C-alpha positions in Angstrom: -68.3 -5.7 -34.6 -65.1 -3.8 -34.6 -61.6 -4.5 -33.1 -59.4 -1.9 -31.4 -56.5 -0.7 -33.7 -54.1 -1.4 -30.9 -55.1 -5.0 -30.8 -53.9 -5.7 -34.4 -50.4 -4.3 -33.6 -50.1 -5.8 -30.1 -48.0 -8.7 -31.0 -45.9 -7.1 -33.7 -42.9 -6.7 -31.5 -43.4 -9.5 -29.0 -43.5 -13.3 -28.8 -46.7 -15.0 -27.6 -46.9 -18.6 -26.7 -50.4 -19.9 -25.7 -50.7 -21.8 -22.4 -52.8 -22.3 -19.3 -50.4 -20.1 -17.3 -48.7 -17.2 -19.0 -45.2 -16.1 -18.0 -43.8 -12.7 -19.0 -40.3 -12.4 -20.4 -38.0 -9.4 -20.8 -34.9 -9.7 -23.0 -32.5 -7.1 -24.6 -33.1 -8.4 -28.1 -31.8 -5.1 -29.5 -29.1 -2.7 -28.2 -29.9 0.8 -27.1 -30.6 3.0 -30.1 -29.0 6.3 -31.0 -30.5 9.5 -29.8 -34.2 9.7 -30.8 -34.3 6.0 -31.6 -35.3 3.5 -28.9 -33.8 0.4 -30.4 -30.5 -0.2 -32.2 -28.8 -3.3 -33.7 -29.7 -6.9 -32.8 -28.0 -8.6 -30.0 -27.5 -12.2 -31.1 -26.2 -13.7 -27.9 -27.6 -11.6 -25.1 -30.9 -11.2 -26.9 -31.7 -14.2 -29.1 -29.9 -16.9 -27.2 -31.6 -15.9 -23.9 -35.1 -15.6 -25.2 -34.7 -18.9 -27.0 -33.5 -20.4 -23.7 -36.8 -19.3 -22.1 -38.9 -20.9 -24.8 -36.7 -24.0 -24.7 -37.2 -24.3 -20.9 -41.0 -23.9 -21.4 -40.9 -26.6 -24.0 -39.1 -29.0 -21.6 -41.4 -28.2 -18.7 -44.5 -28.7 -20.9 -43.1 -32.1 -21.8 -42.2 -33.1 -18.3 -44.9 -35.3 -16.8 -43.7 -34.7 -13.3 -43.6 -31.0 -13.3 -46.9 -29.2 -13.7 -48.7 -32.2 -15.2 -51.7 -31.4 -17.4 -50.8 -27.7 -17.2 -49.3 -25.9 -20.2 -47.0 -22.9 -19.7 -47.2 -20.0 -22.1 -45.2 -16.9 -22.5 -45.3 -13.3 -23.5 -41.8 -12.1 -24.4 -40.9 -8.5 -24.9 -37.8 -6.6 -26.2 -36.4 -4.1 -23.7 -33.9 -2.6 -26.3 -31.5 -2.3 -23.4 -33.2 0.9 -22.2 -35.1 1.2 -18.9 -37.6 3.8 -20.1 -38.5 1.8 -23.2 -38.8 -1.4 -21.1 -41.1 0.3 -18.7 -43.5 1.1 -21.6 -43.3 -2.4 -22.8 -43.9 -3.9 -19.4 -47.3 -2.2 -19.1 -48.4 -5.1 -21.3 -48.0 -7.4 -18.4 -50.5 -5.5 -16.2 -53.1 -4.8 -18.8 -55.3 -7.7 -17.7 -55.4 -6.3 -14.2 -56.5 -2.9 -15.4 -60.2 -2.4 -16.2 -60.8 -0.6 -19.5 -63.6 2.0 -19.8 -65.2 1.6 -23.3 -68.1 4.0 -22.7 -66.6 6.7 -24.8 -65.6 4.5 -27.7 -68.1 3.4 -30.4 -67.8 1.5 -33.6 -68.8 3.0 -36.9 -72.2 1.3 -36.7 -72.7 2.6 -33.2 -72.0 -0.7 -31.4 -69.6 -0.7 -28.4 -66.1 -2.0 -29.3 -64.9 -5.5 -28.4 -61.5 -5.4 -26.7 -59.2 -8.3 -27.1 -58.7 -9.8 -23.7 -55.1 -9.4 -22.7 -53.1 -12.3 -21.3 -52.9 -12.5 -17.6 -49.3 -12.6 -16.6 -48.6 -14.6 -13.3 -44.9 -14.0 -13.2 -42.1 -12.3 -15.2 -38.7 -13.7 -16.2 -36.2 -10.8 -16.5 -34.9 -8.4 -17.0 -31.2 -8.4 -17.9 -30.0 -5.0 -17.0 -30.4 -3.9 -13.4 -31.7 -0.5 -14.3 -34.4 -2.2 -16.4 -35.3 -4.6 -13.6 -35.6 -1.8 -11.1 -37.9 0.2 -13.3 -40.1 -2.8 -14.1 -40.1 -4.0 -10.5 -41.6 -0.8 -9.3 -44.6 -1.5 -11.6 -44.9 -5.2 -11.0 -44.9 -4.9 -7.2 -48.0 -2.6 -7.4 -49.9 -5.5 -9.1 -48.2 -8.2 -7.0 -46.6 -10.0 -9.9 -43.4 -11.9 -8.9 -40.3 -11.3 -11.0 -37.2 -13.5 -11.4 -34.2 -12.0 -13.1 -31.5 -14.1 -14.8 -28.8 -11.3 -15.0 -29.6 -8.3 -12.8 -27.0 -8.1 -10.0 -27.4 -4.6 -8.6 -27.2 -4.7 -4.7 -30.1 -2.2 -4.6 -32.4 -5.0 -5.7 -31.7 -6.9 -2.4 -33.8 -4.3 -0.5 -36.8 -6.4 0.3 -38.8 -3.4 1.5 -38.7 -1.7 -1.9 -38.4 -4.7 -4.3 -40.3 -7.3 -2.3 -41.6 -9.2 -5.4 -38.2 -9.4 -7.0 -36.0 -12.5 -7.0 -32.9 -13.5 -9.0 -31.0 -16.7 -9.8 -27.7 -14.8 -10.0 -25.9 -13.5 -6.9 -26.0 -9.7 -6.2 -23.1 -7.5 -7.0 -22.4 -7.2 -3.2 -21.0 -10.8 -3.6 -19.4 -9.9 -6.8 -17.8 -6.8 -5.4 -16.5 -8.9 -2.5 -15.0 -11.4 -4.9 -13.4 -8.6 -6.9 -12.0 -7.1 -3.7 -10.5 -10.5 -2.8 -8.9 -10.6 -6.3 -7.4 -7.2 -5.8 -6.1 -8.1 -2.4 -4.6 -11.4 -3.6 -2.8 -9.5 -6.4 -1.4 -7.1 -3.7 -2.9 -4.1 -5.4 -3.9 -1.3 -3.0 -4.5 1.6 -5.3 -7.2 1.2 -7.9 -9.7 3.2 -9.9 -13.3 2.3 -10.6 -15.3 2.8 -13.8 -19.1 2.4 -13.9 -21.7 2.8 -16.6 -24.4 5.2 -15.5 -27.3 3.3 -14.1 -28.2 1.1 -11.2 -26.0 -1.9 -12.2 -22.7 0.1 -12.7 -23.2 2.6 -9.9 -24.4 0.2 -7.3 -21.7 -2.3 -8.1 -19.0 0.3 -7.7 -20.7 1.6 -4.6 -20.6 -1.9 -3.1 -16.9 -2.2 -4.0 -16.0 1.1 -2.4 -18.0 0.3 0.7 -16.2 -3.0 1.1 -12.8 -1.3 0.6 -13.7 1.2 3.4 -14.8 -1.6 5.7 -11.8 -3.9 5.1 -9.2 -1.2 4.6 -6.0 -1.8 2.6 -7.3 -0.7 -0.8 -7.7 2.9 -1.7 -9.8 4.3 -4.6 -7.8 6.7 -6.7 -10.7 7.8 -8.9 -14.3 6.8 -9.4 -15.5 7.7 -12.9 -18.9 7.3 -14.5 -19.7 6.6 -18.1 -22.8 8.7 -19.2 -25.8 7.0 -20.6 -25.5 9.1 -23.7 -21.7 9.8 -24.1 -20.6 12.7 -26.1 -18.0 12.3 -28.8 -14.5 12.1 -27.2 -16.0 11.1 -23.9 -14.0 7.9 -23.7 -10.8 9.5 -24.6 -11.4 12.0 -21.8 -12.0 9.1 -19.4 -8.7 7.5 -20.3 -6.9 10.8 -19.8 -8.6 11.1 -16.4 -7.4 7.6 -15.4 -3.9 8.5 -16.4 -3.9 11.4 -13.9 -3.3 8.7 -11.3 -1.0 6.5 -13.4 0.0 4.4 -10.4 -3.5 3.1 -10.1 -3.2 0.7 -13.0 -6.0 -1.6 -11.9 -9.4 -0.5 -13.2 -12.5 -2.0 -11.5 -15.2 -2.0 -14.2 -18.9 -2.3 -13.6 -19.9 -1.4 -17.2 -22.2 -2.7 -19.9 -20.8 -4.6 -22.9 -20.9 -1.6 -25.2 -19.1 0.7 -22.8 -16.4 -1.9 -22.2 -15.7 -2.1 -25.9 -15.5 1.7 -26.3 -13.2 2.0 -23.2 -10.8 -0.5 -24.6 -10.9 1.2 -28.0 -10.1 4.6 -26.3 -7.2 3.0 -24.4 -5.8 1.6 -27.7 -6.2 5.0 -29.5 -4.2 6.7 -26.6 -1.4 4.2 -26.9 -2.0 2.7 -23.4 -1.9 -0.9 -24.5 -0.5 -2.9 -21.5 -0.8 -0.1 -19.0 -4.2 -0.7 -17.5 -5.0 -3.9 -15.5 -8.7 -4.5 -16.2 -10.9 -6.2 -13.6 -14.3 -6.7 -15.1 -17.6 -7.7 -13.6 -20.0 -10.3 -14.9 -21.2 -7.9 -17.6 -17.8 -8.6 -19.2 -17.5 -12.1 -18.1 -16.2 -14.3 -20.9 -17.8 -12.4 -23.8 -15.9 -12.1 -27.1 -17.7 -9.0 -28.4 -16.0 -6.4 -26.1 -12.5 -7.6 -27.1 -12.8 -8.2 -30.8 -10.1 -6.2 -32.5 -8.7 -5.0 -29.2 -7.1 -8.2 -28.0 -3.7 -6.6 -27.0 -5.4 -3.9 -24.9 -7.6 -6.4 -23.1 -4.7 -8.9 -22.5 -4.4 -9.9 -18.9 -7.9 -8.7 -18.0 -9.4 -10.5 -15.0 -13.1 -11.0 -15.3 -15.8 -12.6 -13.1 -18.9 -14.5 -14.0 -21.4 -16.4 -11.9 -20.5 -20.1 -11.9 -22.2 -21.7 -14.8 -22.1 -24.6 -17.1 -23.0 -24.9 -20.7 -26.4 -26.6 -21.3 -25.7 -29.2 -24.0 -29.4 -29.8 -24.6 -29.8 -26.1 -25.5 -26.9 -26.3 -27.9 -28.7 -29.2 -29.8 -31.9 -27.3 -29.7 -30.5 -24.0 -31.0 -28.4 -25.6 -33.7 -31.6 -27.2 -35.0 -33.5 -23.9 -35.3 -34.3 -22.7 -38.8 -36.5 -20.2 -40.5 -39.1 -22.9 -41.1 -39.3 -24.4 -37.6 -38.9 -21.3 -35.5 -41.6 -19.0 -36.8 -42.7 -18.3 -33.2 -39.7 -16.1 -32.7 -40.5 -12.8 -34.5 -36.9 -11.7 -34.4 -35.4 -14.9 -35.7 -35.4 -13.7 -39.3 -33.4 -10.7 -38.3 -31.0 -12.9 -36.4 -30.7 -15.1 -39.5 -29.6 -12.2 -41.6 -27.2 -11.0 -38.9 -25.8 -14.5 -38.2 -25.2 -15.6 -41.8 -24.5 -12.1 -43.2 -27.1 -12.4 -45.9 -30.4 -10.8 -46.9 -33.9 -12.2 -46.8 -35.9 -11.0 -49.9 -37.0 -7.5 -50.6 -38.0 -6.8 -47.0 -34.8 -7.8 -45.3 -33.5 -5.5 -42.7 -29.8 -5.5 -43.7 -29.0 -2.9 -46.2 -26.5 -3.2 -49.1 -25.9 -5.7 -51.8 -25.4 -8.8 -49.6 -25.9 -12.4 -50.8 -29.4 -13.7 -50.5 -30.2 -16.1 -47.7 -31.2 -19.6 -48.9 -32.9 -20.7 -45.7 -30.8 -23.8 -45.7 -28.0 -22.3 -43.7 -27.3 -24.1 -40.4 -26.3 -22.5 -37.1 -22.9 -23.8 -36.0 -22.0 -25.1 -39.4 -22.2 -22.0 -41.6 -21.6 -19.6 -38.7 -19.7 -19.6 -35.4 -21.7 -20.5 -32.4 -21.0 -20.4 -28.7 -23.7 -20.6 -26.0 -24.2 -17.3 -24.3 -23.2 -17.2 -20.6 -26.6 -16.5 -19.1 -28.5 -19.3 -20.9 -28.2 -21.5 -17.8 -29.7 -18.8 -15.6 -32.6 -18.0 -17.9 -33.5 -21.7 -17.8 -33.1 -21.8 -14.0 -35.4 -18.7 -13.7 -38.1 -20.4 -15.7 -37.7 -23.6 -13.8 -37.8 -21.7 -10.5 -41.2 -20.2 -11.5 -42.4 -23.6 -12.7 -41.4 -25.3 -9.4 -43.1 -22.6 -7.4 -46.3 -23.0 -9.5 -46.0 -26.8 -9.0 -45.8 -26.3 -5.2 -48.7 -23.9 -5.3 -50.8 -26.3 -7.5 -50.1 -29.2 -5.1 -51.2 -27.1 -2.2 -54.3 -25.6 -3.8 -55.3 -28.3 -6.3 -54.1 -31.5 -4.7 -55.1 -34.4 -6.8 -56.9 -32.2 -9.4 -55.6 -32.7 -13.0 -54.9 -29.4 -14.6 -55.8 -26.1 -13.2 -58.4 -26.1 -10.4 -60.7 -23.2 -10.1 -58.7 -21.7 -7.3 -55.7 -21.3 -9.6 -57.6 -20.8 -12.9 -59.5 -17.8 -11.7 -56.8 -16.0 -9.9 -53.3 -16.8 -8.9 -52.3 -14.8 -5.8 -49.0 -13.2 -6.5 -48.1 -12.9 -2.8 -48.7 -16.6 -2.3 -46.7 -17.5 -5.5 -43.8 -15.3 -4.2 -43.7 -17.4 -1.0 -43.5 -20.6 -3.0 -40.7 -19.0 -5.2 -38.6 -18.2 -2.1 -39.1 -21.8 -0.9 -37.9 -23.6 -4.0 -34.8 -25.8 -3.8 -33.9 -27.9 -6.8 -30.8 -28.7 -8.9 -30.7 -26.3 -11.9 -29.7 -27.0 -15.5 -26.0 -26.9 -14.5 -26.5 -29.3 -11.6 -26.0 -26.6 -9.0 -28.7 -25.9 -6.3 -31.2 -23.1 -7.1 -32.3 -21.5 -3.8 -33.2 -18.0 -2.6 -32.5 -16.2 0.6 -35.0 -14.0 2.4 -34.2 -11.1 0.0 -34.6 -13.3 -3.1 -30.9 -13.5 -3.8 -29.1 -16.5 -5.0 -25.9 -17.6 -3.3 -22.6 -16.3 -4.6 -20.7 -18.7 -6.8 -18.3 -17.2 -9.4 -15.7 -18.4 -11.8 -12.7 -16.2 -12.3 -11.4 -15.8 -15.8 -8.3 -14.1 -17.4 -8.2 -13.1 -21.0 -4.9 -14.5 -22.3 -3.0 -14.5 -25.6 -1.0 -17.7 -26.0 2.3 -18.1 -27.8 0.5 -18.9 -31.0 -1.3 -15.6 -30.8 -4.6 -17.3 -30.1 -6.9 -15.7 -27.5 -9.0 -17.3 -24.8 -10.7 -16.7 -21.5 -9.0 -19.1 -19.2 -10.4 -20.1 -15.8 -7.9 -19.1 -13.1 -10.0 -19.6 -10.0 -13.3 -19.5 -8.3 -15.1 -17.8 -5.5 -17.7 -19.3 -3.1 -17.6 -17.1 -0.1 -13.8 -17.4 -0.4 -11.4 -16.8 -3.2 -9.5 -19.8 -4.7 -7.0 -18.4 -7.2 -4.6 -20.4 -9.3 -1.7 -18.0 -9.5 0.4 -20.3 -11.7 -2.3 -20.2 -14.4 -2.1 -16.5 -14.7 -0.3 -14.8 -17.7 0.4 -11.2 -18.3 1.6 -9.2 -21.2 4.2 -11.0 -23.4 4.0 -13.9 -21.0 5.6 -12.0 -18.1 5.0 -14.3 -15.0 5.5 -11.5 -12.5 2.6 -9.7 -10.9 2.2 -6.2 -12.3 1.8 -3.6 -9.6 -1.0 -1.2 -8.9 0.2 0.6 -5.8 0.3 4.3 -4.9 3.7 3.9 -3.1 6.3 1.2 -3.2 6.9 -0.6 0.1 9.4 1.2 2.3 12.8 -0.5 2.8 13.8 -1.8 6.2 14.7 1.0 8.6 12.2 3.3 7.0 8.8 4.4 8.3 5.7 5.3 6.3 4.5 8.9 6.4 1.0 8.5 5.1 -0.4 11.2 2.8 -3.4 12.8 4.6 -6.7 11.3 3.4 -5.0 8.6 1.3 -3.9 5.8 3.6 -2.4 3.8 0.6 -0.1 6.6 -0.3 2.9 7.4 1.8 6.4 8.8 1.7 9.3 6.7 3.1 11.4 8.4 5.8 14.6 6.9 7.1 14.8 6.4 10.8 17.8 8.7 11.5 20.3 8.9 14.3 19.6 6.6 17.2 16.1 5.8 16.1 15.0 2.4 14.9 11.9 1.2 13.0 9.5 0.3 15.8 6.5 -0.3 13.5 5.4 0.3 10.0 4.6 3.9 10.8 6.9 4.9 13.7 10.5 5.3 14.5 11.5 5.1 18.2 14.7 6.1 20.0 16.9 3.3 21.2 17.6 3.0 24.9 20.6 5.1 25.9 23.0 2.2 26.1 22.0 0.9 22.7 22.2 1.9 19.0 20.2 0.8 15.9 21.3 -2.4 14.2 22.5 -2.4 10.6 19.0 -2.5 9.1 17.5 -0.3 11.8 14.8 -2.8 12.8 16.0 -3.1 16.4 18.7 -2.0 18.8 22.0 -3.6 19.7 24.3 -2.8 22.7 26.8 -0.1 22.0 30.4 -1.5 22.1 32.3 -0.7 25.3 35.9 0.5 25.0 38.7 1.5 27.3 42.2 2.9 26.9 44.2 0.0 25.7 47.9 -0.5 26.5 48.8 -0.7 22.8 47.1 2.6 21.9 49.4 5.5 20.9 47.6 7.5 23.5 48.9 5.1 26.1 52.3 4.2 24.7 53.7 7.8 25.0 52.8 8.4 28.7 53.8 4.9 29.7 57.2 5.4 28.0 57.7 8.7 29.8 56.6 7.1 33.1 58.9 4.2 32.7 61.9 6.5 32.0 60.9 8.6 35.1 60.6 5.5 37.3 64.0 4.3 36.2 65.5 7.7 36.8 63.8 8.2 40.2 64.9 4.7 41.2 68.4 5.5 40.2 68.4 8.7 42.3 67.0 6.9 45.3 69.6 4.1 45.0 72.4 6.7 44.6 71.2 8.7 47.7 70.9 5.5 49.7 74.3 4.4 48.6 75.8 7.8 49.5 73.5 8.4 52.4 76.2 9.8 54.8 78.0 12.0 52.3 77.9 15.8 52.7 75.8 16.4 49.5 73.1 14.0 50.6 73.1 15.2 54.2 73.0 18.8 53.0 69.9 18.1 50.8 68.0 17.0 53.9 67.9 13.3 53.6 64.5 12.7 55.2 62.8 15.4 53.1 64.6 14.2 50.0 63.3 10.7 50.4 59.7 12.0 50.9 60.1 14.2 47.8 61.5 11.3 45.8 58.6 9.1 46.9 56.1 11.7 45.6 58.0 11.9 42.3 57.9 8.1 42.1 54.1 8.1 42.7 53.6 10.8 40.1 55.1 8.4 37.5 53.4 5.3 38.9 49.9 6.8 38.7 50.2 6.6 34.8 49.8 2.8 35.0 46.7 3.1 37.2 45.1 5.6 34.9 45.6 3.3 31.9 44.7 0.0 33.6 41.3 -1.6 33.0 38.9 0.1 35.4 37.4 -2.0 38.2 36.6 -1.3 41.8 40.2 -2.0 43.0 41.8 0.2 40.2 39.3 3.0 40.9 40.1 2.9 44.6 43.8 3.2 43.9 43.2 6.0 41.4 41.4 8.0 44.1 44.1 7.4 46.6 47.2 8.0 44.5 46.0 10.5 41.9 46.7 13.5 44.2 48.9 11.7 46.7 52.1 11.8 44.5 51.8 15.5 44.0 50.9 16.0 47.6 54.0 14.2 48.7 56.2 16.3 46.4 54.7 19.7 47.1 54.3 19.2 50.8 58.0 18.4 51.0 59.0 21.4 48.8 56.6 23.7 50.7 58.2 22.6 54.0 61.7 23.2 52.6 60.9 26.7 51.2 59.0 27.6 54.4 62.1 26.5 56.4 64.4 28.6 54.3 62.1 31.6 54.5 61.8 31.4 58.3 65.6 31.0 58.8 66.4 34.1 56.9 63.5 36.1 58.4 64.6 35.0 61.9 68.2 35.9 61.1 67.3 39.5 60.4 65.9 39.8 63.9 68.0 37.7 66.2 70.8 35.2 66.3 68.6 32.4 67.7 67.5 29.7 65.3 63.8 29.5 64.5 61.7 26.7 65.8 60.7 23.5 63.9 63.7 23.4 61.5 65.0 20.0 62.6 64.5 17.0 60.3 62.0 15.5 62.7 60.0 18.7 62.8 60.1 18.9 59.0 58.8 15.4 58.6 55.9 16.1 61.1 55.0 19.2 59.1 55.2 17.3 55.8 53.1 14.4 56.9 50.6 16.7 58.5 50.1 18.3 55.2 49.9 14.9 53.5 47.3 13.7 56.0 44.9 16.4 54.9 44.9 14.9 51.4 44.4 11.4 52.8 41.6 12.6 55.0 39.8 14.1 52.0 40.2 10.8 50.1 38.7 8.8 53.0 35.8 11.2 53.2 35.3 10.8 49.5 35.3 7.0 49.9 32.6 7.3 52.6 30.4 9.6 50.6 30.7 8.0 47.2 32.2 4.5 47.2 34.4 3.9 44.2 32.8 2.0 41.3 33.0 1.7 37.5 30.6 3.3 35.1 30.1 3.1 31.3 29.8 6.6 29.9 27.7 6.4 26.7 27.6 10.2 26.2 31.3 10.7 25.8 31.5 9.1 22.4 27.9 9.4 21.4 28.6 10.6 17.8 26.0 11.6 15.2 26.7 8.4 13.4 25.5 5.6 15.6 28.0 3.1 14.0 30.8 5.1 15.5 29.3 5.4 19.0 31.1 3.7 21.9 30.6 3.4 25.5 33.6 4.3 27.6 34.3 2.1 30.6 35.8 4.3 33.3 35.9 5.0 37.0 33.0 7.1 38.3 35.2 10.2 38.9 33.7 13.4 37.6 35.7 16.4 36.5 34.7 18.2 39.7 35.9 15.2 41.8 39.2 15.2 39.9 39.7 18.9 40.5 38.9 18.5 44.2 41.4 15.6 44.4 44.1 17.6 42.6 43.0 20.9 44.1 44.8 20.4 47.4 48.0 19.5 45.7 47.7 22.5 43.4 47.1 24.7 46.5 50.3 23.3 48.0 52.1 24.0 44.7 50.8 27.6 44.5 51.8 28.2 48.2 55.2 26.7 47.5 55.6 29.0 44.5 54.8 32.0 46.7 57.5 31.0 49.2 59.9 30.4 46.3 59.2 34.0 45.2 59.7 35.3 48.7 63.1 33.5 49.0 64.2 34.7 45.6 66.6 37.2 47.4 68.4 34.5 49.3 72.0 34.3 48.1 72.3 31.7 45.3 75.0 29.9 47.3 72.5 29.1 50.0 70.9 25.7 49.8 68.1 24.9 47.2 66.0 28.1 47.2 66.8 29.0 43.6 66.3 25.4 42.1 63.1 25.1 44.0 61.9 28.4 42.6 62.7 27.4 39.1 61.0 24.0 39.7 57.8 25.7 40.9 57.7 28.3 38.1 58.1 25.5 35.5 55.5 23.3 37.2 53.0 26.2 37.3 53.5 26.7 33.5 52.9 22.9 33.0 49.6 22.9 34.9 48.4 26.2 33.4 48.8 24.5 30.0 47.1 21.3 31.4 43.8 23.1 32.5 42.7 24.4 29.0 43.7 21.2 27.3 41.9 19.0 29.8 38.7 21.0 30.0 38.7 22.3 26.4 38.4 18.7 25.1 35.4 17.8 27.2 33.1 17.7 24.1 35.6 15.8 21.9 34.9 12.3 20.8 38.5 11.5 21.8 37.9 13.0 25.2 38.9 9.9 27.1 42.2 9.5 25.3 43.2 13.2 25.3 42.3 13.8 29.0 44.0 10.7 30.3 47.1 11.3 28.2 47.2 15.0 29.2 46.8 14.2 32.9 49.4 11.5 33.0 52.0 13.4 31.0 51.4 16.6 33.1 52.0 14.5 36.2 55.1 13.0 34.7 56.5 16.3 33.5 55.9 17.8 36.9 57.8 15.0 38.5 60.5 15.2 35.8 61.0 19.0 36.5 61.4 18.3 40.2 63.7 15.4 39.6 65.8 17.1 37.0 66.3 20.5 38.7 66.6 19.3 42.4 68.4 16.0 42.2 70.2 15.5 38.9 72.9 18.1 39.8 73.5 16.4 43.1 73.7 13.0 41.6 76.1 14.5 39.0 78.4 15.8 41.8 78.2 12.6 43.8 79.1 10.4 40.9 81.4 12.5 38.7 82.9 15.1 41.1 83.4 13.3 44.4 86.1 15.8 45.3 83.4 18.4 45.9 81.4 15.9 48.1 83.6 16.6 51.2 82.8 18.1 54.7 83.7 21.8 55.5 84.5 23.3 58.8 81.6 24.1 61.1 80.5 27.5 62.2 77.9 28.9 64.5 74.4 29.7 63.3 75.1 33.4 63.7 78.2 33.2 61.6 76.4 31.3 59.0 73.5 33.8 58.8 75.9 36.7 58.8 78.1 35.2 56.1 75.1 34.4 54.0 73.7 37.9 54.5 76.9 39.4 53.5 77.6 37.1 50.6 75.8 39.4 48.2 78.5 42.0 49.0 81.3 39.6 48.7 80.5 38.0 45.4 84.2 38.2 44.2 85.3 36.2 47.2 82.5 33.7 46.6 83.5 33.5 43.0 87.1 32.6 43.9 86.1 29.6 46.0 85.5 26.2 44.6 81.9 25.4 43.2 79.5 24.6 46.0 82.0 25.2 48.8 80.1 27.9 50.5 76.8 26.2 49.8 78.0 22.9 51.3 79.4 24.6 54.3 76.3 26.5 55.1 74.1 23.4 54.6 76.2 21.2 56.7 76.5 23.9 59.4 72.7 24.5 59.5 72.1 20.8 59.6 74.6 20.4 62.5 73.2 23.3 64.4 69.6 22.1 63.9 70.5 18.7 65.2 
């Protein structure tokens, strides 16, 4: 008889508990070893606590008369050393019973065939912890149809029921966790974050799920997505910190990393003097663990972590505190735990080097060492109970009424059938929450949200600040940041734009933008666009809308109005004075010699030229606009029609006198009035045609004072008279004025003692100069913001000056003679028309004689004689 050498070492690194049904267990009892070494240091909490939780749950189930009665559960527990390849080698133990061994080539020393120790048949596996380990193991177990229930693997990839159909878990997948973390980021109003993942399925798939959700929901941009290598080189973590600082605005770091990597990242941040800069958001691998933050409390302060909702199992605490070297020999790693936990050494074969104190074996967990239940203990127990409930359902179906295992279950437990029962379980777990699985074997998402806080007494704690069950419930008032700052720290690429500014998004990074002010007459129509206000409006003060542009007109109190009104009033007074004087002395020789009828027409035109000033300044309405059209050119038309008639009469008289002694036709006062009013009627006819074609109305001109600065923009209320219409209205009067000037030039050779030819000539020359100055001023200011004021003032003053020139040169000398030299206002003897013409023609040759006569004597005589003859 001989025994295989492998059989003697089979249980050296595993725990075996006898039972009718054997469950497998995979736990990270040790950390990952350095290069070349599969296993490293012992993991007290994640390793020992969890495997003890499995054995404790098996003990409870075996004692429970209601659950699997008369059936004992056993276990085969292996160490994964936190490494997927090592775990794969170990898990082959679970399938040994299903593999037939060929012993034909093996013989004992005496020639007999060897006797192989029959391996335990594993019906289901509890584990593993790391997602990468679970994925590796699941690929083996599914080949042999062995169901697997994980207590900590959360990679979304494991939800793929086509590839991992025999895998279930009592913790929610990272797709839920990623959604919860996204909701946290959104609630904190962070829109620019970086992600950091440990290489492997857990870290990479968790980050991938987070990024996928960010793309689907929008509003959160990923600045950088970094990966921590499985075997990091020296300085790797310092390099990661420097990379993260390249996008320093992305202060929030979404971490799907294992415990060891978290600790080393925090340490690198501390070394690089970045304490307080980063805002850590950790997944359940950080949770509420103390080990990652020991010695790095300030760097980790404010970290928000997430952990599947759990409760401490008090019965496990009592159980674990009661464990000792003497009563827990079934745990092959407990002695190593004892040395680690109490910092002592067990005899000569202890694993801890150095001159440490010797362990007495009387130490007590929780009394001589700190103790806090590891976070996944509840889920380990729930996983074991889920397997037990599935076996119980299967036993009830296959062995109803049969005590213990019936042959149908004893010989072979169908893994596929057991899986169906696992997916159908529904019971309250160790924390009182329901344990159920969906069609993919996933547990529902229930998370607690923690924040690592440092209180005023410098004590640290993970404080519950909210929860997530398909929806985030966050207690904002419970959150604390560095140095107790209650305000939310920012993790945004760009600060919000101020009102009146639009976002110009950076191409490819929707969370980054430049703020551009809505300039000119544009307002902020939306977050990303500026639009032009309607023509009659301008942006309001904060440029979020448009307001009507204020409407103005030329006010009476404006300096632009006061000056022309003052000139017009003086002119009206002077004109009225002349008219009253002429009416008072209507039959005197001076008035009669001036041509009374034509003088009154001319004075009426002068009066209208002054009066139009008030219409040009008055508030525009339909009535005012109508009067403006009528009287704007009418005053000038009256004046220059009368003057043209006069100069034409003088010209014809002297031209006729050169040919014959008979008087020319149409020189009588009545004829002169007919001619004058005929000329005036042309102006009135043009105005009436204008009325018919374009009825008068008011308009608000927003272009006249549309300045670059919208606050200075004004709408000008005015009559709808274009510059062209104005020129047409004044054009006829200007034509009369030019024609009159031509006649004045033609009669320049008339003796100065004859009538009014010379004063009329001087009047017309001066008037032409005034209007030649008016044209460039009026049209040269068409683009000025003060256009309304300048043009109105220029037009009214030009009209008033024209009237003043006529009044001053033609009538003031006569009024002066009438009032102050009445001795010259006497009748002279009358002569025939021929004598008058002859005398006037020869007067140039008799200047000495004319100079000896009293002032105006010859002039008065000639005028009177011509008036008499014409009558």
